[in-house]
NULUM-908280 format. One record per residue (C-alpha): residue number from 1; residue in one letter; x, y, z negated. Coordinates in pm, 1 decimal. Example, Ala and Ser with C-alpha at 12.3 -4.5 7.8 and 13.67 -1.06 7.14 Angstrom:
residues 2
<atom i="1" aa="a" c1="1230.0" c2="-450.0" c3="-780.0"/>
<atom i="2" aa="s" c1="1367.0" c2="-106.0" c3="-714.0"/>
END
This chain:
residues 272
<atom i="1" aa="m" c1="-3.9" c2="-2.7" c3="-4.4"/>
<atom i="2" aa="a" c1="301.7" c2="227.4" c3="41.7"/>
<atom i="3" aa="e" c1="371.4" c2="477.9" c3="314.4"/>
<atom i="4" aa="s" c1="355.7" c2="849.0" c3="212.2"/>
<atom i="5" aa="v" c1="662.0" c2="1048.0" c3="132.3"/>
<atom i="6" aa="a" c1="490.3" c2="1295.5" c3="-100.5"/>
<atom i="7" aa="g" c1="590.8" c2="1639.0" c3="-235.4"/>
<atom i="8" aa="a" c1="573.1" c2="1711.0" c3="-601.7"/>
<atom i="9" aa="d" c1="226.0" c2="1795.0" c3="-743.6"/>
<atom i="10" aa="t" c1="199.6" c2="2162.1" c3="-804.7"/>
<atom i="11" aa="k" c1="-173.7" c2="2188.3" c3="-855.4"/>
<atom i="12" aa="t" c1="-368.6" c2="2140.8" c3="-1179.4"/>
<atom i="13" aa="e" c1="-673.3" c2="2006.4" c3="-1000.9"/>
<atom i="14" aa="p" c1="-764.0" c2="1636.7" c3="-1058.9"/>
<atom i="15" aa="h" c1="-624.4" c2="1388.9" c3="-801.8"/>
<atom i="16" aa="a" c1="-982.8" c2="1288.4" c3="-707.1"/>
<atom i="17" aa="l" c1="-1308.2" c2="1490.9" c3="-712.8"/>
<atom i="18" aa="i" c1="-1660.3" c2="1358.8" c3="-781.7"/>
<atom i="19" aa="e" c1="-1969.6" c2="1524.0" c3="-633.0"/>
<atom i="20" aa="r" c1="-2328.7" c2="1425.1" c3="-646.3"/>
<atom i="21" aa="r" c1="-2573.0" c2="1511.7" c3="-374.3"/>
<atom i="22" aa="g" c1="-2918.9" c2="1366.3" c3="-449.7"/>
<atom i="23" aa="g" c1="-2878.5" c2="989.6" c3="-449.3"/>
<atom i="24" aa="v" c1="-2533.8" c2="1004.2" c3="-295.6"/>
<atom i="25" aa="l" c1="-2196.9" c2="1016.4" c3="-491.9"/>
<atom i="26" aa="i" c1="-1908.2" c2="1153.8" c3="-292.2"/>
<atom i="27" aa="v" c1="-1556.2" c2="1061.9" c3="-403.6"/>
<atom i="28" aa="t" c1="-1286.0" c2="1293.7" c3="-251.3"/>
<atom i="29" aa="l" c1="-919.8" c2="1200.6" c3="-276.2"/>
<atom i="30" aa="n" c1="-756.3" c2="1537.1" c3="-375.9"/>
<atom i="31" aa="r" c1="-383.5" c2="1556.1" c3="-310.7"/>
<atom i="32" aa="p" c1="-395.1" c2="1731.7" c3="32.5"/>
<atom i="33" aa="h" c1="-37.8" c2="1852.5" c3="4.6"/>
<atom i="34" aa="a" c1="68.9" c2="1487.3" c3="-8.3"/>
<atom i="35" aa="r" c1="-187.5" c2="1354.5" c3="243.5"/>
<atom i="36" aa="n" c1="-380.8" c2="1226.0" c3="-50.1"/>
<atom i="37" aa="a" c1="-110.8" c2="967.2" c3="-144.8"/>
<atom i="38" aa="l" c1="-221.3" c2="739.4" c3="-423.2"/>
<atom i="39" aa="t" c1="-149.5" c2="794.4" c3="-783.4"/>
<atom i="40" aa="g" c1="-235.8" c2="631.2" c3="-1109.9"/>
<atom i="41" aa="e" c1="-469.6" c2="919.6" c3="-1203.4"/>
<atom i="42" aa="m" c1="-637.9" c2="895.3" c3="-861.9"/>
<atom i="43" aa="m" c1="-712.9" c2="529.7" c3="-895.6"/>
<atom i="44" aa="s" c1="-830.2" c2="575.1" c3="-1253.3"/>
<atom i="45" aa="i" c1="-1080.4" c2="836.5" c3="-1139.9"/>
<atom i="46" aa="m" c1="-1193.4" c2="608.8" c3="-858.9"/>
<atom i="47" aa="t" c1="-1246.0" c2="322.3" c3="-1091.7"/>
<atom i="48" aa="e" c1="-1462.4" c2="539.2" c3="-1320.0"/>
<atom i="49" aa="a" c1="-1659.0" c2="653.3" c3="-1015.1"/>
<atom i="50" aa="w" c1="-1724.6" c2="292.4" c3="-904.4"/>
<atom i="51" aa="d" c1="-1852.4" c2="217.0" c3="-1262.3"/>
<atom i="52" aa="t" c1="-2085.6" c2="513.1" c3="-1230.8"/>
<atom i="53" aa="v" c1="-2222.6" c2="402.7" c3="-896.5"/>
<atom i="54" aa="d" c1="-2300.7" c2="59.1" c3="-1020.7"/>
<atom i="55" aa="a" c1="-2448.7" c2="175.8" c3="-1352.1"/>
<atom i="56" aa="d" c1="-2663.5" c2="466.7" c3="-1235.3"/>
<atom i="57" aa="s" c1="-2990.4" c2="355.2" c3="-1083.5"/>
<atom i="58" aa="e" c1="-3043.0" c2="706.4" c3="-934.8"/>
<atom i="59" aa="i" c1="-2728.7" c2="665.8" c3="-713.9"/>
<atom i="60" aa="r" c1="-2819.4" c2="466.5" c3="-405.1"/>
<atom i="61" aa="c" c1="-2502.4" c2="515.1" c3="-192.8"/>
<atom i="62" aa="c" c1="-2141.4" c2="629.6" c3="-213.9"/>
<atom i="63" aa="i" c1="-1898.4" c2="803.9" c3="23.7"/>
<atom i="64" aa="l" c1="-1523.1" c2="798.5" c3="-1.3"/>
<atom i="65" aa="t" c1="-1332.6" c2="1068.3" c3="175.2"/>
<atom i="66" aa="g" c1="-1016.2" c2="1274.3" c3="151.0"/>
<atom i="67" aa="a" c1="-938.8" c2="1645.4" c3="120.7"/>
<atom i="68" aa="g" c1="-736.4" c2="1862.6" c3="359.9"/>
<atom i="69" aa="g" c1="-792.3" c2="1670.4" c3="683.0"/>
<atom i="70" aa="a" c1="-641.4" c2="1354.1" c3="555.5"/>
<atom i="71" aa="f" c1="-787.2" c2="1027.0" c3="420.6"/>
<atom i="72" aa="c" c1="-501.0" c2="853.2" c3="234.9"/>
<atom i="73" aa="a" c1="-141.2" c2="797.5" c3="335.2"/>
<atom i="74" aa="g" c1="-74.3" c2="522.0" c3="86.7"/>
<atom i="75" aa="a" c1="165.8" c2="518.0" c3="-210.1"/>
<atom i="76" aa="d" c1="449.3" c2="751.5" c3="-263.1"/>
<atom i="77" aa="l" c1="768.0" c2="597.5" c3="-111.9"/>
<atom i="78" aa="k" c1="987.2" c2="875.0" c3="-256.5"/>
<atom i="79" aa="s" c1="868.9" c2="780.6" c3="-603.0"/>
<atom i="80" aa="m" c1="919.9" c2="412.9" c3="-534.4"/>
<atom i="81" aa="s" c1="1277.9" c2="467.7" c3="-411.6"/>
<atom i="82" aa="k" c1="1361.6" c2="596.8" c3="-761.1"/>
<atom i="83" aa="n" c1="1225.9" c2="282.5" c3="-929.7"/>
<atom i="84" aa="n" c1="1227.0" c2="-87.5" c3="-886.8"/>
<atom i="85" aa="p" c1="908.1" c2="-182.3" c3="-705.1"/>
<atom i="86" aa="g" c1="946.3" c2="-549.8" c3="-792.6"/>
<atom i="87" aa="k" c1="969.8" c2="-464.3" c3="-1167.5"/>
<atom i="88" aa="a" c1="663.2" c2="-249.5" c3="-1139.6"/>
<atom i="89" aa="m" c1="462.5" c2="-524.2" c3="-979.3"/>
<atom i="90" aa="s" c1="567.5" c2="-806.2" c3="-1208.6"/>
<atom i="91" aa="g" c1="557.1" c2="-624.8" c3="-1538.9"/>
<atom i="92" aa="g" c1="338.0" c2="-382.7" c3="-1723.4"/>
<atom i="93" aa="g" c1="71.7" c2="-634.2" c3="-1829.4"/>
<atom i="94" aa="w" c1="-146.8" c2="-570.7" c3="-1528.7"/>
<atom i="95" aa="d" c1="-289.2" c2="-815.3" c3="-1287.0"/>
<atom i="96" aa="p" c1="-192.6" c2="-731.8" c3="-918.6"/>
<atom i="97" aa="a" c1="-471.7" c2="-978.0" c3="-800.7"/>
<atom i="98" aa="s" c1="-724.8" c2="-706.7" c3="-923.8"/>
<atom i="99" aa="i" c1="-683.6" c2="-341.4" c3="-846.9"/>
<atom i="100" aa="p" c1="-1031.8" c2="-196.7" c3="-911.8"/>
<atom i="101" aa="g" c1="-942.1" c2="152.0" c3="-790.2"/>
<atom i="102" aa="l" c1="-851.0" c2="5.6" c3="-446.9"/>
<atom i="103" aa="l" c1="-1155.6" c2="-216.0" c3="-449.7"/>
<atom i="104" aa="k" c1="-925.2" c2="-521.1" c3="-461.6"/>
<atom i="105" aa="g" c1="-1110.6" c2="-793.7" c3="-656.5"/>
<atom i="106" aa="r" c1="-1409.9" c2="-571.5" c3="-699.6"/>
<atom i="107" aa="r" c1="-1698.7" c2="-467.5" c3="-467.6"/>
<atom i="108" aa="l" c1="-1970.5" c2="-211.0" c3="-540.4"/>
<atom i="109" aa="t" c1="-2332.5" c2="-325.3" c3="-572.4"/>
<atom i="110" aa="k" c1="-2437.5" c2="-34.8" c3="-343.4"/>
<atom i="111" aa="p" c1="-2322.5" c2="72.2" c3="-0.8"/>
<atom i="112" aa="l" c1="-1989.7" c2="248.6" c3="18.7"/>
<atom i="113" aa="i" c1="-1920.6" c2="455.9" c3="333.6"/>
<atom i="114" aa="a" c1="-1570.4" c2="571.9" c3="433.2"/>
<atom i="115" aa="a" c1="-1537.0" c2="922.4" c3="592.3"/>
<atom i="116" aa="v" c1="-1188.6" c2="929.1" c3="748.8"/>
<atom i="117" aa="e" c1="-1005.8" c2="1233.2" c3="892.0"/>
<atom i="118" aa="g" c1="-637.0" c2="1214.2" c3="972.0"/>
<atom i="119" aa="p" c1="-416.2" c2="944.6" c3="840.6"/>
<atom i="120" aa="a" c1="-549.2" c2="637.4" c3="671.4"/>
<atom i="121" aa="i" c1="-218.0" c2="454.5" c3="639.8"/>
<atom i="122" aa="a" c1="-99.2" c2="159.1" c3="421.5"/>
<atom i="123" aa="g" c1="-311.5" c2="197.9" c3="105.2"/>
<atom i="124" aa="g" c1="-543.2" c2="420.2" c3="309.1"/>
<atom i="125" aa="t" c1="-630.9" c2="129.3" c3="537.0"/>
<atom i="126" aa="e" c1="-632.4" c2="-114.7" c3="251.4"/>
<atom i="127" aa="i" c1="-901.0" c2="63.4" c3="55.3"/>
<atom i="128" aa="l" c1="-1089.7" c2="108.5" c3="377.0"/>
<atom i="129" aa="q" c1="-1128.7" c2="-262.3" c3="391.7"/>
<atom i="130" aa="g" c1="-1331.6" c2="-245.5" c3="55.4"/>
<atom i="131" aa="t" c1="-1593.8" c2="-13.0" c3="217.5"/>
<atom i="132" aa="d" c1="-1898.4" c2="-126.7" c3="403.1"/>
<atom i="133" aa="i" c1="-1959.1" c2="138.6" c3="672.1"/>
<atom i="134" aa="r" c1="-1657.9" c2="335.1" c3="824.9"/>
<atom i="135" aa="v" c1="-1669.6" c2="670.9" c3="1008.2"/>
<atom i="136" aa="a" c1="-1360.0" c2="834.8" c3="1151.5"/>
<atom i="137" aa="g" c1="-1271.8" c2="1155.2" c3="1324.9"/>
<atom i="138" aa="q" c1="-1124.3" c2="1094.0" c3="1669.8"/>
<atom i="139" aa="s" c1="-764.2" c2="1188.7" c3="1567.6"/>
<atom i="140" aa="a" c1="-765.4" c2="953.1" c3="1266.9"/>
<atom i="141" aa="k" c1="-481.1" c2="697.0" c3="1243.7"/>
<atom i="142" aa="f" c1="-478.5" c2="359.3" c3="1084.1"/>
<atom i="143" aa="g" c1="-208.1" c2="104.7" c3="996.4"/>
<atom i="144" aa="i" c1="-58.7" c2="-132.4" c3="735.9"/>
<atom i="145" aa="s" c1="305.3" c2="-15.3" c3="737.0"/>
<atom i="146" aa="e" c1="449.1" c2="-192.2" c3="433.8"/>
<atom i="147" aa="v" c1="639.0" c2="-445.5" c3="635.2"/>
<atom i="148" aa="k" c1="857.3" c2="-172.4" c3="784.2"/>
<atom i="149" aa="w" c1="1006.0" c2="-98.6" c3="445.1"/>
<atom i="150" aa="s" c1="1020.8" c2="-471.8" c3="340.1"/>
<atom i="151" aa="l" c1="724.8" c2="-425.1" c3="108.6"/>
<atom i="152" aa="f" c1="406.4" c2="-633.0" c3="77.4"/>
<atom i="153" aa="p" c1="61.3" c2="-493.7" c3="127.2"/>
<atom i="154" aa="m" c1="-65.6" c2="-552.2" c3="-229.7"/>
<atom i="155" aa="g" c1="-393.1" c2="-380.4" c3="-167.9"/>
<atom i="156" aa="g" c1="-528.3" c2="-705.3" c3="-23.3"/>
<atom i="157" aa="s" c1="-478.8" c2="-664.7" c3="354.9"/>
<atom i="158" aa="a" c1="-304.3" c2="-996.7" c3="416.2"/>
<atom i="159" aa="v" c1="-630.7" c2="-1161.1" c3="287.9"/>
<atom i="160" aa="r" c1="-910.1" c2="-919.1" c3="389.7"/>
<atom i="161" aa="l" c1="-795.9" c2="-793.3" c3="724.4"/>
<atom i="162" aa="p" c1="-796.9" c2="-1134.7" c3="906.4"/>
<atom i="163" aa="r" c1="-1153.3" c2="-1181.3" c3="764.3"/>
<atom i="164" aa="q" c1="-1280.8" c2="-846.7" c3="903.5"/>
<atom i="165" aa="i" c1="-1124.7" c2="-830.4" c3="1249.4"/>
<atom i="166" aa="p" c1="-988.9" c2="-1108.0" c3="1489.6"/>
<atom i="167" aa="y" c1="-705.6" c2="-1307.4" c3="1332.3"/>
<atom i="168" aa="t" c1="-452.5" c2="-1241.3" c3="1609.2"/>
<atom i="169" aa="v" c1="-519.6" c2="-859.2" c3="1598.3"/>
<atom i="170" aa="a" c1="-475.7" c2="-858.8" c3="1216.5"/>
<atom i="171" aa="a" c1="-149.5" c2="-1050.0" c3="1258.2"/>
<atom i="172" aa="d" c1="-37.2" c2="-792.8" c3="1508.3"/>
<atom i="173" aa="l" c1="-99.7" c2="-497.3" c3="1281.2"/>
<atom i="174" aa="l" c1="21.6" c2="-663.7" c3="958.9"/>
<atom i="175" aa="l" c1="354.2" c2="-804.2" c3="1112.5"/>
<atom i="176" aa="t" c1="445.5" c2="-502.1" c3="1331.5"/>
<atom i="177" aa="g" c1="328.7" c2="-227.6" c3="1096.6"/>
<atom i="178" aa="r" c1="226.4" c2="-17.1" c3="1389.9"/>
<atom i="179" aa="h" c1="-39.3" c2="253.6" c3="1374.3"/>
<atom i="180" aa="i" c1="-352.9" c2="259.3" c3="1582.7"/>
<atom i="181" aa="t" c1="-592.4" c2="540.9" c3="1692.9"/>
<atom i="182" aa="a" c1="-954.2" c2="565.9" c3="1589.4"/>
<atom i="183" aa="a" c1="-1054.1" c2="445.7" c3="1935.8"/>
<atom i="184" aa="e" c1="-864.4" c2="124.3" c3="1896.1"/>
<atom i="185" aa="a" c1="-982.9" c2="84.8" c3="1545.0"/>
<atom i="186" aa="k" c1="-1338.9" c2="99.9" c3="1673.8"/>
<atom i="187" aa="e" c1="-1258.6" c2="-139.3" c3="1955.4"/>
<atom i="188" aa="i" c1="-1135.9" c2="-409.7" c3="1716.0"/>
<atom i="189" aa="g" c1="-1409.5" c2="-357.4" c3="1471.4"/>
<atom i="190" aa="l" c1="-1212.7" c2="-197.9" c3="1187.1"/>
<atom i="191" aa="i" c1="-1444.1" c2="106.5" c3="1193.9"/>
<atom i="192" aa="g" c1="-1796.5" c2="154.8" c3="1328.6"/>
<atom i="193" aa="h" c1="-1815.2" c2="518.3" c3="1430.4"/>
<atom i="194" aa="v" c1="-1586.8" c2="767.3" c3="1598.0"/>
<atom i="195" aa="v" c1="-1687.0" c2="1135.2" c3="1573.5"/>
<atom i="196" aa="p" c1="-1533.4" c2="1469.5" c3="1662.5"/>
<atom i="197" aa="d" c1="-1258.9" c2="1579.8" c3="1416.2"/>
<atom i="198" aa="g" c1="-1396.3" c2="1748.6" c3="1109.8"/>
<atom i="199" aa="s" c1="-1738.7" c2="1585.7" c3="1125.4"/>
<atom i="200" aa="a" c1="-1670.7" c2="1247.4" c3="962.4"/>
<atom i="201" aa="l" c1="-1826.7" c2="1354.5" c3="626.5"/>
<atom i="202" aa="e" c1="-2128.5" c2="1502.0" c3="800.4"/>
<atom i="203" aa="k" c1="-2187.5" c2="1166.0" c3="983.2"/>
<atom i="204" aa="a" c1="-2132.2" c2="968.6" c3="659.1"/>
<atom i="205" aa="l" c1="-2393.5" c2="1180.4" c3="485.0"/>
<atom i="206" aa="e" c1="-2638.2" c2="1132.1" c3="767.0"/>
<atom i="207" aa="i" c1="-2595.6" c2="758.0" c3="742.3"/>
<atom i="208" aa="a" c1="-2614.8" c2="776.1" c3="358.3"/>
<atom i="209" aa="d" c1="-2948.6" c2="964.9" c3="382.1"/>
<atom i="210" aa="q" c1="-3080.5" c2="686.3" c3="604.5"/>
<atom i="211" aa="i" c1="-2983.6" c2="424.8" c3="351.0"/>
<atom i="212" aa="c" c1="-3119.9" c2="623.7" c3="59.8"/>
<atom i="213" aa="a" c1="-3465.7" c2="637.4" c3="229.8"/>
<atom i="214" aa="n" c1="-3481.7" c2="254.0" c3="230.0"/>
<atom i="215" aa="g" c1="-3597.6" c2="32.4" c3="-44.7"/>
<atom i="216" aa="p" c1="-3302.3" c2="24.5" c3="-296.6"/>
<atom i="217" aa="l" c1="-3373.0" c2="-332.5" c3="-406.2"/>
<atom i="218" aa="a" c1="-3368.6" c2="-451.8" c3="-41.6"/>
<atom i="219" aa="v" c1="-3048.2" c2="-263.6" c3="34.4"/>
<atom i="220" aa="r" c1="-2866.7" c2="-409.0" c3="-266.2"/>
<atom i="221" aa="a" c1="-3006.3" c2="-760.1" c3="-201.3"/>
<atom i="222" aa="i" c1="-2891.3" c2="-754.8" c3="163.8"/>
<atom i="223" aa="l" c1="-2539.5" c2="-629.3" c3="58.1"/>
<atom i="224" aa="q" c1="-2522.4" c2="-901.9" c3="-204.5"/>
<atom i="225" aa="t" c1="-2623.2" c2="-1165.8" c3="44.6"/>
<atom i="226" aa="m" c1="-2369.7" c2="-1060.1" c3="305.1"/>
<atom i="227" aa="r" c1="-2090.8" c2="-1066.1" c3="49.0"/>
<atom i="228" aa="e" c1="-2178.0" c2="-1389.3" c3="-132.2"/>
<atom i="229" aa="t" c1="-2227.5" c2="-1585.9" c3="183.0"/>
<atom i="230" aa="e" c1="-1926.1" c2="-1456.3" c3="368.8"/>
<atom i="231" aa="a" c1="-1734.8" c2="-1747.6" c3="542.8"/>
<atom i="232" aa="m" c1="-1988.4" c2="-1992.5" c3="387.7"/>
<atom i="233" aa="p" c1="-2144.4" c2="-2267.7" c3="599.1"/>
<atom i="234" aa="e" c1="-2492.3" c2="-2158.7" c3="713.1"/>
<atom i="235" aa="e" c1="-2679.2" c2="-2436.5" c3="536.0"/>
<atom i="236" aa="e" c1="-2532.4" c2="-2328.8" c3="199.2"/>
<atom i="237" aa="a" c1="-2561.1" c2="-1961.3" c3="277.5"/>
<atom i="238" aa="f" c1="-2931.6" c2="-1979.7" c3="359.2"/>
<atom i="239" aa="k" c1="-3000.5" c2="-2127.0" c3="13.2"/>
<atom i="240" aa="i" c1="-2840.7" c2="-1821.6" c3="-148.4"/>
<atom i="241" aa="e" c1="-3004.1" c2="-1586.9" c3="88.3"/>
<atom i="242" aa="s" c1="-3350.5" c2="-1735.4" c3="14.8"/>
<atom i="243" aa="k" c1="-3306.4" c2="-1694.3" c3="-368.8"/>
<atom i="244" aa="i" c1="-3195.7" c2="-1341.2" c3="-337.0"/>
<atom i="245" aa="g" c1="-3462.4" c2="-1247.7" c3="-72.5"/>
<atom i="246" aa="v" c1="-3754.3" c2="-1386.2" c3="-262.2"/>
<atom i="247" aa="k" c1="-3677.3" c2="-1164.9" c3="-554.8"/>
<atom i="248" aa="v" c1="-3713.6" c2="-866.6" c3="-327.7"/>
<atom i="249" aa="f" c1="-4049.5" c2="-986.4" c3="-199.9"/>
<atom i="250" aa="l" c1="-4173.8" c2="-1024.8" c3="-561.1"/>
<atom i="251" aa="s" c1="-4089.7" c2="-656.3" c3="-650.5"/>
<atom i="252" aa="e" c1="-4333.4" c2="-360.0" c3="-666.4"/>
<atom i="253" aa="d" c1="-4133.7" c2="-190.1" c3="-392.3"/>
<atom i="254" aa="a" c1="-4216.0" c2="-476.7" c3="-158.6"/>
<atom i="255" aa="k" c1="-4586.4" c2="-386.8" c3="-209.1"/>
<atom i="256" aa="e" c1="-4528.9" c2="-13.0" c3="-176.4"/>
<atom i="257" aa="g" c1="-4361.3" c2="-51.5" c3="163.6"/>
<atom i="258" aa="p" c1="-4649.2" c2="-218.7" c3="360.6"/>
<atom i="259" aa="r" c1="-4900.7" c2="-2.4" c3="164.8"/>
<atom i="260" aa="a" c1="-4719.7" c2="318.1" c3="280.4"/>
<atom i="261" aa="f" c1="-4706.3" c2="183.9" c3="641.0"/>
<atom i="262" aa="t" c1="-5076.3" c2="118.8" c3="635.8"/>
<atom i="263" aa="e" c1="-5152.6" c2="466.0" c3="490.5"/>
<atom i="264" aa="k" c1="-4921.2" c2="633.1" c3="731.7"/>
<atom i="265" aa="r" c1="-4703.1" c2="801.8" c3="471.5"/>
<atom i="266" aa="r" c1="-4349.5" c2="785.3" c3="355.0"/>
<atom i="267" aa="p" c1="-4298.6" c2="512.5" c3="93.3"/>
<atom i="268" aa="v" c1="-4203.3" c2="604.1" c3="-265.9"/>
<atom i="269" aa="f" c1="-3966.8" c2="336.2" c3="-381.0"/>
<atom i="270" aa="r" c1="-3879.5" c2="306.8" c3="-753.1"/>
<atom i="271" aa="g" c1="-3628.6" c2="20.4" c3="-747.3"/>
<atom i="272" aa="q" c1="-3873.9" c2="-203.8" c3="-925.8"/>
END
């Protein structure tokens, strides 16, 4: 998850900002002078934000973006050069198999949309893989660069990327460390939308509003089904799908939806 060569922090602002717009929580990585390179403080704030999203029933969708025309350029290589990366990974009493801030070993119970402008390199592309819907400005760049510096992508890319895009394409990106454009990222299925530069957040908010208008129980149940049945044989997956789906049909919201359709009005879903 390393790539950025960051300058010293001179601002007193938090390394990530949290904003709420109706039922949408927006998390903004906030080190623009360092292309939003990852820090411990930043990942701690993100972890708290994920907890809030899951715990607050009024939040129906989350957006992750970056300040200053950059998404995230990974970890700070300059800082790593002054320390022993191996010692940091093997010590400290933490489990590298679970990095909640980077959504490694953790997924949200509600949709997470990435709004990418500029570089999403190394850790930036790694955290991207923990999101559900991905929007990028046309000048955005993506890549897993760790191999260039004889480092390992500890954000989960060696496992997740081959599951999200074709294996041979994932191998190409992981083993060469090359960067790709937003157009190529869309072509291989890493992202879903390419928009004019500067409008990624606007598009993400548009998608979030569409999601928030839907039944929240149905949204969460569909997301849960997609995740729990990933790479599972269909016969087993359908059993899980049916258990989750039936609970939605037994809800009050499942009565409200058809009733609103019949009465030609917008449904009022309560998540019950």
